[in-house]
ChimeraX commands (.cxc) that place a marker at each C-alpha (Angstrom):
marker #1 position 8.73,33.08,-36.37 radius 0.5
marker #1 position 11.38,31.34,-38.48 radius 0.5
marker #1 position 13.74,31.28,-35.50 radius 0.5
marker #1 position 11.05,30.36,-32.98 radius 0.5
marker #1 position 9.56,27.40,-34.88 radius 0.5
marker #1 position 12.77,25.28,-34.92 radius 0.5
marker #1 position 13.19,25.95,-31.19 radius 0.5
marker #1 position 9.65,24.77,-30.47 radius 0.5
marker #1 position 10.24,21.65,-32.51 radius 0.5
marker #1 position 13.37,20.87,-30.52 radius 0.5
marker #1 position 11.60,21.42,-27.18 radius 0.5
marker #1 position 8.71,19.10,-28.01 radius 0.5
marker #1 position 5.26,18.75,-26.39 radius 0.5
marker #1 position 6.40,18.00,-22.78 radius 0.5
marker #1 position 8.51,21.16,-22.65 radius 0.5
marker #1 position 5.77,23.28,-24.22 radius 0.5
marker #1 position 3.22,22.08,-21.67 radius 0.5
marker #1 position 5.65,22.67,-18.83 radius 0.5
marker #1 position 6.39,26.16,-20.08 radius 0.5
marker #1 position 2.70,26.96,-20.44 radius 0.5
marker #1 position 2.06,25.88,-16.84 radius 0.5
marker #1 position 5.12,27.72,-15.56 radius 0.5
marker #1 position 6.73,24.45,-14.46 radius 0.5
marker #1 position 10.36,23.24,-14.68 radius 0.5
marker #1 position 11.43,21.83,-18.02 radius 0.5
marker #1 position 11.62,18.02,-18.32 radius 0.5
marker #1 position 15.07,16.49,-17.87 radius 0.5
marker #1 position 17.14,16.09,-21.01 radius 0.5
marker #1 position 17.94,12.65,-22.40 radius 0.5
marker #1 position 20.86,10.96,-20.67 radius 0.5
marker #1 position 20.38,12.71,-17.33 radius 0.5
marker #1 position 19.63,10.69,-14.16 radius 0.5
marker #1 position 16.04,9.51,-13.76 radius 0.5
marker #1 position 13.66,11.70,-11.75 radius 0.5
marker #1 position 11.08,9.35,-10.28 radius 0.5
marker #1 position 7.80,10.06,-8.51 radius 0.5
marker #1 position 6.53,7.03,-6.57 radius 0.5
marker #1 position 2.78,6.66,-6.04 radius 0.5
marker #1 position 2.16,3.94,-3.46 radius 0.5
marker #1 position 3.76,3.28,-0.09 radius 0.5
marker #1 position 4.80,-0.28,-0.93 radius 0.5
marker #1 position 6.52,0.90,-4.12 radius 0.5
marker #1 position 8.42,3.62,-2.28 radius 0.5
marker #1 position 9.62,1.08,0.30 radius 0.5
marker #1 position 10.98,-1.11,-2.48 radius 0.5
marker #1 position 12.81,1.82,-4.10 radius 0.5
marker #1 position 14.56,2.53,-0.80 radius 0.5
marker #1 position 15.33,-1.14,-0.16 radius 0.5
marker #1 position 16.98,-1.29,-3.59 radius 0.5
marker #1 position 19.02,1.82,-2.69 radius 0.5
marker #1 position 17.39,3.78,-5.49 radius 0.5
marker #1 position 16.18,6.73,-3.40 radius 0.5
marker #1 position 18.63,9.13,-5.08 radius 0.5
marker #1 position 16.30,9.05,-8.09 radius 0.5
marker #1 position 13.18,9.89,-6.07 radius 0.5
marker #1 position 11.94,13.47,-6.40 radius 0.5
marker #1 position 8.47,12.98,-4.94 radius 0.5
marker #1 position 6.06,10.52,-3.29 radius 0.5
marker #1 position 2.39,10.26,-2.39 radius 0.5
marker #1 position 0.99,10.55,1.14 radius 0.5
marker #1 position 0.85,6.77,1.66 radius 0.5
marker #1 position 4.66,6.64,1.43 radius 0.5
marker #1 position 5.31,6.60,5.17 radius 0.5
marker #1 position 8.19,4.13,5.33 radius 0.5
marker #1 position 11.08,4.41,5.70 radius 0.5
marker #1 position 11.00,7.64,7.70 radius 0.5
marker #1 position 13.23,9.37,5.14 radius 0.5
marker #1 position 10.43,9.15,2.57 radius 0.5
marker #1 position 8.37,11.63,4.59 radius 0.5
marker #1 position 10.94,14.33,3.89 radius 0.5
marker #1 position 10.40,14.16,0.12 radius 0.5
marker #1 position 7.95,16.46,-1.69 radius 0.5
marker #1 position 4.44,14.98,-1.56 radius 0.5
marker #1 position 2.04,14.93,-4.50 radius 0.5
marker #1 position -1.14,14.07,-2.58 radius 0.5
marker #1 position -3.15,10.93,-1.89 radius 0.5
marker #1 position -2.71,8.19,-4.49 radius 0.5
marker #1 position -6.40,8.10,-5.49 radius 0.5
marker #1 position -6.74,11.89,-5.73 radius 0.5
marker #1 position -3.65,13.06,-7.60 radius 0.5
marker #1 position -3.06,16.37,-9.36 radius 0.5
marker #1 position -1.17,16.45,-12.65 radius 0.5
marker #1 position 0.16,19.93,-11.95 radius 0.5
marker #1 position 1.59,18.88,-8.59 radius 0.5
marker #1 position 3.42,15.95,-10.15 radius 0.5
marker #1 position 4.64,17.90,-13.19 radius 0.5
marker #1 position 6.01,20.61,-10.91 radius 0.5
marker #1 position 8.69,18.11,-9.90 radius 0.5
marker #1 position 9.75,17.60,-13.55 radius 0.5
marker #1 position 9.72,13.79,-13.34 radius 0.5
marker #1 position 10.95,11.56,-16.13 radius 0.5
marker #1 position 9.08,8.55,-14.72 radius 0.5
marker #1 position 6.09,7.95,-12.46 radius 0.5
marker #1 position 5.78,4.49,-10.92 radius 0.5
marker #1 position 2.24,4.02,-9.68 radius 0.5
marker #1 position 0.09,1.48,-7.91 radius 0.5
marker #1 position -2.88,0.21,-9.89 radius 0.5
marker #1 position -4.99,2.07,-7.31 radius 0.5
marker #1 position -3.51,5.43,-8.37 radius 0.5
marker #1 position -5.71,7.98,-10.08 radius 0.5
marker #1 position -7.97,9.46,-11.13 radius 0.5
marker #1 position -7.42,8.16,-14.69 radius 0.5
marker #1 position -7.67,11.63,-16.33 radius 0.5
marker #1 position -4.66,12.77,-14.26 radius 0.5
marker #1 position -2.58,9.81,-15.43 radius 0.5
marker #1 position -3.66,10.60,-19.00 radius 0.5
marker #1 position -2.49,14.19,-18.51 radius 0.5
marker #1 position 0.92,12.95,-17.41 radius 0.5
marker #1 position 1.15,10.76,-20.50 radius 0.5
marker #1 position 0.16,13.71,-22.68 radius 0.5
marker #1 position 2.89,15.80,-21.07 radius 0.5
marker #1 position 5.45,13.22,-22.14 radius 0.5
marker #1 position 6.04,11.68,-18.70 radius 0.5
marker #1 position 6.38,7.91,-18.70 radius 0.5
marker #1 position 3.87,6.35,-16.29 radius 0.5
marker #1 position 4.52,2.77,-15.25 radius 0.5
marker #1 position 1.50,1.28,-13.50 radius 0.5
marker #1 position 2.21,-1.79,-11.38 radius 0.5
marker #1 position -0.55,-4.34,-10.85 radius 0.5
marker #1 position -1.87,-5.05,-7.36 radius 0.5
marker #1 position -2.05,-8.74,-6.55 radius 0.5
marker #1 position -2.55,-9.65,-2.90 radius 0.5
marker #1 position -0.03,-12.49,-2.73 radius 0.5
marker #1 position 3.64,-13.36,-2.44 radius 0.5
marker #1 position 3.90,-13.39,-6.24 radius 0.5
marker #1 position 2.33,-9.95,-6.40 radius 0.5
marker #1 position 5.06,-8.56,-4.13 radius 0.5
marker #1 position 7.80,-10.33,-6.09 radius 0.5
marker #1 position 6.41,-8.84,-9.31 radius 0.5
marker #1 position 6.60,-5.32,-7.83 radius 0.5
marker #1 position 10.19,-5.93,-6.78 radius 0.5
marker #1 position 11.14,-7.22,-10.24 radius 0.5
marker #1 position 9.49,-4.28,-12.02 radius 0.5
marker #1 position 11.15,-1.65,-9.84 radius 0.5
marker #1 position 14.53,-3.42,-9.90 radius 0.5
marker #1 position 14.35,-3.35,-13.70 radius 0.5
marker #1 position 13.58,0.38,-13.68 radius 0.5
marker #1 position 16.51,1.08,-11.37 radius 0.5
marker #1 position 18.89,-1.33,-13.12 radius 0.5
marker #1 position 19.37,-3.38,-9.94 radius 0.5
marker #1 position 18.46,-7.00,-10.82 radius 0.5
marker #1 position 20.79,-8.61,-8.25 radius 0.5
marker #1 position 19.42,-6.50,-5.41 radius 0.5
marker #1 position 15.91,-7.33,-6.63 radius 0.5
marker #1 position 16.59,-11.06,-6.41 radius 0.5
marker #1 position 17.89,-10.62,-2.87 radius 0.5
marker #1 position 14.72,-8.82,-1.78 radius 0.5
marker #1 position 12.53,-11.43,-3.48 radius 0.5
marker #1 position 14.36,-14.14,-1.53 radius 0.5
marker #1 position 13.59,-12.35,1.75 radius 0.5
marker #1 position 9.92,-12.13,0.83 radius 0.5
marker #1 position 9.87,-15.83,-0.08 radius 0.5
marker #1 position 11.43,-16.72,3.29 radius 0.5
marker #1 position 8.69,-14.82,5.14 radius 0.5
marker #1 position 5.90,-16.49,3.18 radius 0.5
marker #1 position 7.48,-19.93,3.62 radius 0.5
marker #1 position 7.45,-19.45,7.39 radius 0.5
marker #1 position 3.86,-18.29,7.12 radius 0.5
marker #1 position 2.89,-21.45,5.22 radius 0.5
marker #1 position 4.52,-23.59,7.93 radius 0.5
marker #1 position 2.55,-21.78,10.63 radius 0.5
marker #1 position -0.74,-22.23,8.75 radius 0.5
marker #1 position -0.04,-25.95,8.43 radius 0.5
marker #1 position 0.31,-26.18,12.21 radius 0.5
marker #1 position -2.86,-24.23,13.01 radius 0.5
marker #1 position -5.62,-26.31,14.60 radius 0.5
marker #1 position -8.50,-24.04,13.56 radius 0.5
marker #1 position -9.33,-20.99,11.44 radius 0.5
marker #1 position -10.53,-18.22,13.77 radius 0.5
marker #1 position -13.15,-15.89,12.28 radius 0.5
marker #1 position -11.74,-12.40,11.83 radius 0.5
marker #1 position -13.56,-9.12,11.14 radius 0.5
marker #1 position -11.40,-6.34,9.72 radius 0.5
marker #1 position -12.47,-2.74,10.33 radius 0.5
marker #1 position -11.07,-0.50,7.59 radius 0.5
marker #1 position -12.46,2.62,9.26 radius 0.5
marker #1 position -15.15,3.83,11.66 radius 0.5
marker #1 position -17.20,6.86,10.69 radius 0.5
marker #1 position -19.94,8.23,12.95 radius 0.5
marker #1 position -20.04,4.92,14.80 radius 0.5
marker #1 position -20.59,2.83,11.63 radius 0.5
marker #1 position -17.64,0.57,10.81 radius 0.5
marker #1 position -16.41,0.07,7.25 radius 0.5
marker #1 position -15.60,-3.63,6.99 radius 0.5
marker #1 position -13.55,-5.50,4.37 radius 0.5
marker #1 position -15.13,-8.45,2.58 radius 0.5
marker #1 position -13.81,-10.66,-0.21 radius 0.5
marker #1 position -11.33,-9.45,-2.87 radius 0.5
marker #1 position -9.57,-7.01,-0.53 radius 0.5
marker #1 position -6.07,-6.78,0.89 radius 0.5
marker #1 position -7.45,-7.50,4.37 radius 0.5
marker #1 position -9.23,-10.63,3.13 radius 0.5
marker #1 position -5.94,-11.91,1.70 radius 0.5
marker #1 position -4.02,-11.15,4.91 radius 0.5
marker #1 position -6.62,-12.96,7.01 radius 0.5
marker #1 position -6.36,-16.06,4.80 radius 0.5
marker #1 position -2.55,-15.92,4.78 radius 0.5
marker #1 position -2.55,-15.79,8.59 radius 0.5
marker #1 position -4.73,-18.90,8.79 radius 0.5
marker #1 position -7.99,-17.19,9.62 radius 0.5
marker #1 position -11.36,-16.93,7.89 radius 0.5
marker #1 position -13.01,-13.65,6.98 radius 0.5
marker #1 position -16.16,-13.10,9.04 radius 0.5
marker #1 position -17.39,-10.74,6.28 radius 0.5
marker #1 position -16.94,-13.17,3.38 radius 0.5
marker #1 position -20.57,-12.84,2.28 radius 0.5
marker #1 position -19.84,-9.64,0.31 radius 0.5
marker #1 position -17.06,-8.24,-1.87 radius 0.5
marker #1 position -15.07,-5.05,-1.26 radius 0.5
marker #1 position -15.52,-2.66,1.64 radius 0.5
marker #1 position -18.97,-2.04,3.11 radius 0.5
marker #1 position -20.39,-0.14,6.12 radius 0.5
marker #1 position -22.28,-2.38,8.54 radius 0.5
marker #1 position -24.40,-1.84,11.63 radius 0.5
marker #1 position -24.21,-3.26,15.14 radius 0.5
marker #1 position -26.61,-6.14,14.40 radius 0.5
marker #1 position -24.49,-7.27,11.48 radius 0.5
marker #1 position -21.35,-7.10,13.63 radius 0.5
marker #1 position -23.06,-9.37,16.18 radius 0.5
marker #1 position -24.27,-11.77,13.47 radius 0.5
marker #1 position -20.73,-12.02,12.05 radius 0.5
marker #1 position -19.61,-13.39,15.45 radius 0.5
marker #1 position -15.88,-12.81,14.95 radius 0.5
marker #1 position -13.41,-14.61,17.20 radius 0.5
marker #1 position -11.02,-11.70,16.68 radius 0.5
marker #1 position -11.22,-8.18,15.30 radius 0.5
marker #1 position -8.37,-6.73,13.25 radius 0.5
marker #1 position -7.71,-2.99,13.24 radius 0.5
marker #1 position -5.04,-0.72,11.84 radius 0.5
marker #1 position -3.33,1.80,14.07 radius 0.5
marker #1 position -4.91,4.60,12.03 radius 0.5
marker #1 position -8.43,3.29,12.67 radius 0.5
marker #1 position -7.79,2.78,16.37 radius 0.5
marker #1 position -6.39,6.29,16.76 radius 0.5
marker #1 position -9.38,7.74,14.89 radius 0.5
marker #1 position -11.78,5.99,17.28 radius 0.5
marker #1 position -9.90,7.27,20.32 radius 0.5
marker #1 position -8.36,4.07,21.67 radius 0.5
marker #1 position -9.31,0.51,22.59 radius 0.5
marker #1 position -11.77,1.38,25.35 radius 0.5
marker #1 position -13.74,3.58,22.97 radius 0.5
marker #1 position -13.62,0.88,20.32 radius 0.5
marker #1 position -15.12,-1.74,22.65 radius 0.5
marker #1 position -18.06,0.61,23.20 radius 0.5
marker #1 position -19.04,0.69,19.53 radius 0.5
marker #1 position -22.45,-0.90,18.72 radius 0.5
marker #1 position -22.38,-4.69,18.71 radius 0.5
marker #1 position -18.73,-5.19,19.69 radius 0.5
marker #1 position -19.42,-6.24,23.29 radius 0.5
marker #1 position -21.82,-8.96,22.04 radius 0.5
marker #1 position -19.25,-10.74,19.85 radius 0.5
marker #1 position -16.78,-13.42,20.96 radius 0.5
marker #1 position -13.99,-10.97,20.07 radius 0.5
marker #1 position -15.47,-8.26,22.28 radius 0.5
marker #1 position -16.23,-10.60,25.17 radius 0.5
marker #1 position -12.70,-12.03,25.12 radius 0.5
marker #1 position -11.11,-8.67,24.26 radius 0.5
marker #1 position -9.48,-10.14,21.18 radius 0.5
marker #1 position -8.68,-7.01,19.17 radius 0.5
marker #1 position -5.44,-7.11,17.19 radius 0.5
marker #1 position -3.89,-3.81,16.08 radius 0.5
marker #1 position -1.37,-3.63,13.24 radius 0.5
marker #1 position 0.54,-1.01,11.24 radius 0.5
marker #1 position -1.56,0.00,8.22 radius 0.5
marker #1 position 1.03,0.00,5.42 radius 0.5
marker #1 position 2.89,-3.15,6.44 radius 0.5
marker #1 position -0.39,-5.03,6.87 radius 0.5
marker #1 position -2.27,-3.97,3.74 radius 0.5
marker #1 position 0.37,-2.57,1.36 radius 0.5
marker #1 position 1.57,-5.95,0.07 radius 0.5
marker #1 position 5.14,-4.75,0.00 radius 0.5
marker #1 position 8.38,-5.86,1.61 radius 0.5
marker #1 position 7.03,-5.93,5.17 radius 0.5
marker #1 position 3.69,-7.61,4.47 radius 0.5
marker #1 position 4.97,-11.17,4.88 radius 0.5
marker #1 position 6.44,-10.29,8.26 radius 0.5
marker #1 position 3.24,-8.42,9.21 radius 0.5
marker #1 position 1.15,-11.47,8.28 radius 0.5
marker #1 position 3.44,-13.61,10.46 radius 0.5
marker #1 position 3.02,-11.23,13.40 radius 0.5
marker #1 position -0.73,-11.20,12.90 radius 0.5
marker #1 position -0.87,-15.01,12.61 radius 0.5
marker #1 position 1.06,-15.42,15.86 radius 0.5
marker #1 position -1.40,-13.15,17.67 radius 0.5
marker #1 position -4.41,-14.71,15.99 radius 0.5
marker #1 position -3.41,-18.22,17.04 radius 0.5
marker #1 position -2.06,-16.90,20.38 radius 0.5
marker #1 position 1.49,-18.09,19.78 radius 0.5
marker #1 position 4.81,-16.47,20.84 radius 0.5
marker #1 position 5.67,-13.23,19.00 radius 0.5
marker #1 position 7.56,-13.44,15.72 radius 0.5
marker #1 position 11.17,-12.21,15.68 radius 0.5
marker #1 position 12.48,-10.73,12.46 radius 0.5
marker #1 position 15.88,-12.40,12.03 radius 0.5
marker #1 position 16.85,-10.37,8.96 radius 0.5
marker #1 position 18.01,-7.28,10.85 radius 0.5
marker link #1:1,2 radius 0.2
marker link #1:2,3 radius 0.2
marker link #1:3,4 radius 0.2
marker link #1:4,5 radius 0.2
marker link #1:5,6 radius 0.2
marker link #1:6,7 radius 0.2
marker link #1:7,8 radius 0.2
marker link #1:8,9 radius 0.2
marker link #1:9,10 radius 0.2
marker link #1:10,11 radius 0.2
marker link #1:11,12 radius 0.2
marker link #1:12,13 radius 0.2
marker link #1:13,14 radius 0.2
marker link #1:14,15 radius 0.2
marker link #1:15,16 radius 0.2
marker link #1:16,17 radius 0.2
marker link #1:17,18 radius 0.2
marker link #1:18,19 radius 0.2
marker link #1:19,20 radius 0.2
marker link #1:20,21 radius 0.2
marker link #1:21,22 radius 0.2
marker link #1:22,23 radius 0.2
marker link #1:23,24 radius 0.2
marker link #1:24,25 radius 0.2
marker link #1:25,26 radius 0.2
marker link #1:26,27 radius 0.2
marker link #1:27,28 radius 0.2
marker link #1:28,29 radius 0.2
marker link #1:29,30 radius 0.2
marker link #1:30,31 radius 0.2
marker link #1:31,32 radius 0.2
marker link #1:32,33 radius 0.2
marker link #1:33,34 radius 0.2
marker link #1:34,35 radius 0.2
marker link #1:35,36 radius 0.2
marker link #1:36,37 radius 0.2
marker link #1:37,38 radius 0.2
marker link #1:38,39 radius 0.2
marker link #1:39,40 radius 0.2
marker link #1:40,41 radius 0.2
marker link #1:41,42 radius 0.2
marker link #1:42,43 radius 0.2
marker link #1:43,44 radius 0.2
marker link #1:44,45 radius 0.2
marker link #1:45,46 radius 0.2
marker link #1:46,47 radius 0.2
marker link #1:47,48 radius 0.2
marker link #1:48,49 radius 0.2
marker link #1:49,50 radius 0.2
marker link #1:50,51 radius 0.2
marker link #1:51,52 radius 0.2
marker link #1:52,53 radius 0.2
marker link #1:53,54 radius 0.2
marker link #1:54,55 radius 0.2
marker link #1:55,56 radius 0.2
marker link #1:56,57 radius 0.2
marker link #1:57,58 radius 0.2
marker link #1:58,59 radius 0.2
marker link #1:59,60 radius 0.2
marker link #1:60,61 radius 0.2
marker link #1:61,62 radius 0.2
marker link #1:62,63 radius 0.2
marker link #1:63,64 radius 0.2
marker link #1:64,65 radius 0.2
marker link #1:65,66 radius 0.2
marker link #1:66,67 radius 0.2
marker link #1:67,68 radius 0.2
marker link #1:68,69 radius 0.2
marker link #1:69,70 radius 0.2
marker link #1:70,71 radius 0.2
marker link #1:71,72 radius 0.2
marker link #1:72,73 radius 0.2
marker link #1:73,74 radius 0.2
marker link #1:74,75 radius 0.2
marker link #1:75,76 radius 0.2
marker link #1:76,77 radius 0.2
marker link #1:77,78 radius 0.2
marker link #1:78,79 radius 0.2
marker link #1:79,80 radius 0.2
marker link #1:80,81 radius 0.2
marker link #1:81,82 radius 0.2
marker link #1:82,83 radius 0.2
marker link #1:83,84 radius 0.2
marker link #1:84,85 radius 0.2
marker link #1:85,86 radius 0.2
marker link #1:86,87 radius 0.2
marker link #1:87,88 radius 0.2
marker link #1:88,89 radius 0.2
marker link #1:89,90 radius 0.2
marker link #1:90,91 radius 0.2
marker link #1:91,92 radius 0.2
marker link #1:92,93 radius 0.2
marker link #1:93,94 radius 0.2
marker link #1:94,95 radius 0.2
marker link #1:95,96 radius 0.2
marker link #1:96,97 radius 0.2
marker link #1:97,98 radius 0.2
marker link #1:98,99 radius 0.2
marker link #1:99,100 radius 0.2
marker link #1:100,101 radius 0.2
marker link #1:101,102 radius 0.2
marker link #1:102,103 radius 0.2
marker link #1:103,104 radius 0.2
marker link #1:104,105 radius 0.2
marker link #1:105,106 radius 0.2
marker link #1:106,107 radius 0.2
marker link #1:107,108 radius 0.2
marker link #1:108,109 radius 0.2
marker link #1:109,110 radius 0.2
marker link #1:110,111 radius 0.2
marker link #1:111,112 radius 0.2
marker link #1:112,113 radius 0.2
marker link #1:113,114 radius 0.2
marker link #1:114,115 radius 0.2
marker link #1:115,116 radius 0.2
marker link #1:116,117 radius 0.2
marker link #1:117,118 radius 0.2
marker link #1:118,119 radius 0.2
marker link #1:119,120 radius 0.2
marker link #1:120,121 radius 0.2
marker link #1:121,122 radius 0.2
marker link #1:122,123 radius 0.2
marker link #1:123,124 radius 0.2
marker link #1:124,125 radius 0.2
marker link #1:125,126 radius 0.2
marker link #1:126,127 radius 0.2
marker link #1:127,128 radius 0.2
marker link #1:128,129 radius 0.2
marker link #1:129,130 radius 0.2
marker link #1:130,131 radius 0.2
marker link #1:131,132 radius 0.2
marker link #1:132,133 radius 0.2
marker link #1:133,134 radius 0.2
marker link #1:134,135 radius 0.2
marker link #1:135,136 radius 0.2
marker link #1:136,137 radius 0.2
marker link #1:137,138 radius 0.2
marker link #1:138,139 radius 0.2
marker link #1:139,140 radius 0.2
marker link #1:140,141 radius 0.2
marker link #1:141,142 radius 0.2
marker link #1:142,143 radius 0.2
marker link #1:143,144 radius 0.2
marker link #1:144,145 radius 0.2
marker link #1:145,146 radius 0.2
marker link #1:146,147 radius 0.2
marker link #1:147,148 radius 0.2
marker link #1:148,149 radius 0.2
marker link #1:149,150 radius 0.2
marker link #1:150,151 radius 0.2
marker link #1:151,152 radius 0.2
marker link #1:152,153 radius 0.2
marker link #1:153,154 radius 0.2
marker link #1:154,155 radius 0.2
marker link #1:155,156 radius 0.2
marker link #1:156,157 radius 0.2
marker link #1:157,158 radius 0.2
marker link #1:158,159 radius 0.2
marker link #1:159,160 radius 0.2
marker link #1:160,161 radius 0.2
marker link #1:161,162 radius 0.2
marker link #1:162,163 radius 0.2
marker link #1:163,164 radius 0.2
marker link #1:164,165 radius 0.2
marker link #1:165,166 radius 0.2
marker link #1:166,167 radius 0.2
marker link #1:167,168 radius 0.2
marker link #1:168,169 radius 0.2
marker link #1:169,170 radius 0.2
marker link #1:170,171 radius 0.2
marker link #1:171,172 radius 0.2
marker link #1:172,173 radius 0.2
marker link #1:173,174 radius 0.2
marker link #1:174,175 radius 0.2
marker link #1:175,176 radius 0.2
marker link #1:176,177 radius 0.2
marker link #1:177,178 radius 0.2
marker link #1:178,179 radius 0.2
marker link #1:179,180 radius 0.2
marker link #1:180,181 radius 0.2
marker link #1:181,182 radius 0.2
marker link #1:182,183 radius 0.2
marker link #1:183,184 radius 0.2
marker link #1:184,185 radius 0.2
marker link #1:185,186 radius 0.2
marker link #1:186,187 radius 0.2
marker link #1:187,188 radius 0.2
marker link #1:188,189 radius 0.2
marker link #1:189,190 radius 0.2
marker link #1:190,191 radius 0.2
marker link #1:191,192 radius 0.2
marker link #1:192,193 radius 0.2
marker link #1:193,194 radius 0.2
marker link #1:194,195 radius 0.2
marker link #1:195,196 radius 0.2
marker link #1:196,197 radius 0.2
marker link #1:197,198 radius 0.2
marker link #1:198,199 radius 0.2
marker link #1:199,200 radius 0.2
marker link #1:200,201 radius 0.2
marker link #1:201,202 radius 0.2
marker link #1:202,203 radius 0.2
marker link #1:203,204 radius 0.2
marker link #1:204,205 radius 0.2
marker link #1:205,206 radius 0.2
marker link #1:206,207 radius 0.2
marker link #1:207,208 radius 0.2
marker link #1:208,209 radius 0.2
marker link #1:209,210 radius 0.2
marker link #1:210,211 radius 0.2
marker link #1:211,212 radius 0.2
marker link #1:212,213 radius 0.2
marker link #1:213,214 radius 0.2
marker link #1:214,215 radius 0.2
marker link #1:215,216 radius 0.2
marker link #1:216,217 radius 0.2
marker link #1:217,218 radius 0.2
marker link #1:218,219 radius 0.2
marker link #1:219,220 radius 0.2
marker link #1:220,221 radius 0.2
marker link #1:221,222 radius 0.2
marker link #1:222,223 radius 0.2
marker link #1:223,224 radius 0.2
marker link #1:224,225 radius 0.2
marker link #1:225,226 radius 0.2
marker link #1:226,227 radius 0.2
marker link #1:227,228 radius 0.2
marker link #1:228,229 radius 0.2
marker link #1:229,230 radius 0.2
marker link #1:230,231 radius 0.2
marker link #1:231,232 radius 0.2
marker link #1:232,233 radius 0.2
marker link #1:233,234 radius 0.2
marker link #1:234,235 radius 0.2
marker link #1:235,236 radius 0.2
marker link #1:236,237 radius 0.2
marker link #1:237,238 radius 0.2
marker link #1:238,239 radius 0.2
marker link #1:239,240 radius 0.2
marker link #1:240,241 radius 0.2
marker link #1:241,242 radius 0.2
marker link #1:242,243 radius 0.2
marker link #1:243,244 radius 0.2
marker link #1:244,245 radius 0.2
marker link #1:245,246 radius 0.2
marker link #1:246,247 radius 0.2
marker link #1:247,248 radius 0.2
marker link #1:248,249 radius 0.2
marker link #1:249,250 radius 0.2
marker link #1:250,251 radius 0.2
marker link #1:251,252 radius 0.2
marker link #1:252,253 radius 0.2
marker link #1:253,254 radius 0.2
marker link #1:254,255 radius 0.2
marker link #1:255,256 radius 0.2
marker link #1:256,257 radius 0.2
marker link #1:257,258 radius 0.2
marker link #1:258,259 radius 0.2
marker link #1:259,260 radius 0.2
marker link #1:260,261 radius 0.2
marker link #1:261,262 radius 0.2
marker link #1:262,263 radius 0.2
marker link #1:263,264 radius 0.2
marker link #1:264,265 radius 0.2
marker link #1:265,266 radius 0.2
marker link #1:266,267 radius 0.2
marker link #1:267,268 radius 0.2
marker link #1:268,269 radius 0.2
marker link #1:269,270 radius 0.2
marker link #1:270,271 radius 0.2
marker link #1:271,272 radius 0.2
marker link #1:272,273 radius 0.2
marker link #1:273,274 radius 0.2
marker link #1:274,275 radius 0.2
marker link #1:275,276 radius 0.2
marker link #1:276,277 radius 0.2
marker link #1:277,278 radius 0.2
marker link #1:278,279 radius 0.2
marker link #1:279,280 radius 0.2
marker link #1:280,281 radius 0.2
marker link #1:281,282 radius 0.2
marker link #1:282,283 radius 0.2
marker link #1:283,284 radius 0.2
marker link #1:284,285 radius 0.2
marker link #1:285,286 radius 0.2
marker link #1:286,287 radius 0.2
marker link #1:287,288 radius 0.2
marker link #1:288,289 radius 0.2
marker link #1:289,290 radius 0.2
marker link #1:290,291 radius 0.2
marker link #1:291,292 radius 0.2
marker link #1:292,293 radius 0.2
marker link #1:293,294 radius 0.2
marker link #1:294,295 radius 0.2
marker link #1:295,296 radius 0.2
view
């Protein structure tokens, strides 16, 4: 025991926990960071800052760029497993404020893994804050400033478009459709922020969060346009099937076939592509020529 005890002291709690679970030992001090990114927008920023060499794992919302899909996945951001994350022997987990459940994050802390939780603010400043935090982690402040400038340019163009808009069309956002009942986003949601940024008004502003509604409520909301993500549209089975859902045909959006479909992560992730996505959405909402991304 005299020889074992000093060894255990040198290993510390993280190594002991890893050994007990049969997982790889944590990286020694001074070795390159091993980062697990929990949140698609955060993963995008890591890649944009050319920090992907440090990534050892991502969650299932990390769908962009395509290369991120090839990394080991640790599950959905709201239903994480400590064992799955620890199996990758990370030195740092960067996580969206939506990541959880909390006991799993506590387990990671207890295992000696640094967990940096980034706040979710549905605005230009919220995106800039994410960029600054991740740039600091990666030691890339100059690259971070460059990305922040791109985001600012997108939102400046968006503000100019809003100033030119004659009216604020009413928009209903369908988060999902389950058994014919749509889950709609009200106030204090990413969709609500995107609608406002694009110069529209949320047709479901009478409640907060996401809520299932029936056909009569859809009709009463009287949206001028309906906003869907590609995931929701695919789950329904396509546009023709969507127009057959209860109430849709009796709304101005249904009668005028004004359904706008956008990529899920770029629209709602509030990451690098969200300003451009809001511009694209605004152009369609106000029936203006399509937006061209001049950065690439």
